C-alpha positions as a Markdown table, in Angstrom:
| # | Residue | x | y | z |
|---|---|---|---|---|
| 1 | Unk | -27.2 | 39.8 | -27.7 |
| 2 | Unk | -26.4 | 37.5 | -30.5 |
| 3 | Unk | -23.8 | 38.7 | -33.1 |
| 4 | Unk | -26.4 | 38.2 | -35.9 |
| 5 | Unk | -28.8 | 40.6 | -34.1 |
| 6 | Unk | -26.0 | 43.2 | -33.6 |
| 7 | Unk | -25.1 | 43.0 | -37.3 |
| 8 | Unk | -28.7 | 43.5 | -38.3 |
| 9 | Unk | -29.0 | 46.5 | -36.1 |
| 10 | Unk | -26.0 | 48.1 | -37.7 |
| 11 | Unk | -27.5 | 47.3 | -41.1 |
| 12 | Unk | -30.0 | 50.3 | -41.0 |
| 13 | Unk | -28.3 | 52.5 | -43.7 |
| 14 | Unk | -28.9 | 50.1 | -46.6 |
| 15 | Unk | -31.3 | 52.4 | -48.3 |
| 16 | Unk | -31.2 | 55.6 | -50.3 |
| 17 | Unk | -33.7 | 58.3 | -50.6 |
| 18 | Unk | -34.6 | 59.8 | -53.9 |
| 19 | Unk | -34.5 | 63.4 | -54.8 |
| 20 | Unk | -38.2 | 63.5 | -54.7 |
| 21 | Unk | -38.3 | 61.9 | -51.2 |
| 22 | Unk | -35.8 | 64.4 | -50.0 |
| 23 | Unk | -37.8 | 67.3 | -51.4 |
| 24 | Unk | -40.9 | 66.1 | -49.5 |
| 25 | Unk | -38.9 | 65.8 | -46.2 |
| 26 | Unk | -37.6 | 69.3 | -46.8 |
| 27 | Unk | -41.0 | 70.5 | -47.2 |
| 28 | Unk | -41.8 | 69.6 | -43.7 |
| 29 | Unk | -39.6 | 72.3 | -42.4 |
| 30 | Unk | -42.0 | 75.2 | -41.7 |
| 31 | Unk | -40.0 | 77.1 | -39.0 |
| 32 | Unk | -42.8 | 76.7 | -36.7 |
| 33 | Unk | -43.2 | 74.4 | -33.7 |
| 34 | Unk | -45.9 | 71.8 | -33.9 |
| 35 | Unk | -46.7 | 71.8 | -30.4 |
| 36 | Unk | -46.1 | 73.8 | -27.1 |
| 37 | Unk | -42.7 | 75.3 | -26.2 |
| 38 | Unk | -40.7 | 73.5 | -23.6 |
| 39 | Unk | -41.4 | 76.2 | -21.0 |
| 40 | Unk | -45.1 | 75.6 | -21.5 |
| 41 | Unk | -44.9 | 71.9 | -20.5 |
| 42 | Unk | -45.6 | 71.9 | -16.7 |
| 43 | Unk | -47.3 | 69.5 | -14.4 |
| 44 | Unk | -49.9 | 72.0 | -13.8 |
| 45 | Unk | -50.8 | 72.3 | -17.4 |
| 46 | Unk | -50.3 | 68.8 | -18.6 |
| 47 | Unk | -50.6 | 66.4 | -15.6 |
| 48 | Unk | -53.0 | 63.5 | -15.9 |
| 49 | Unk | -54.4 | 61.3 | -13.2 |
| 50 | Unk | -52.9 | 57.9 | -13.0 |
| 51 | Unk | -54.8 | 54.7 | -12.3 |
| 52 | Unk | -53.3 | 54.7 | -8.9 |
| 53 | Unk | -54.8 | 58.2 | -8.0 |
């Protein structure tokens, strides 16, 4: 990887969030899962056929 690409990758923190933006992000915390719990994700429940099947 070229040094310029590496430097560009490290420069991801060159922004600031406003108080209004942080408030919106904090509002996303509902305390509830948005999907199934990890124990509910099984091959039997979620498997899908592949093109090779």
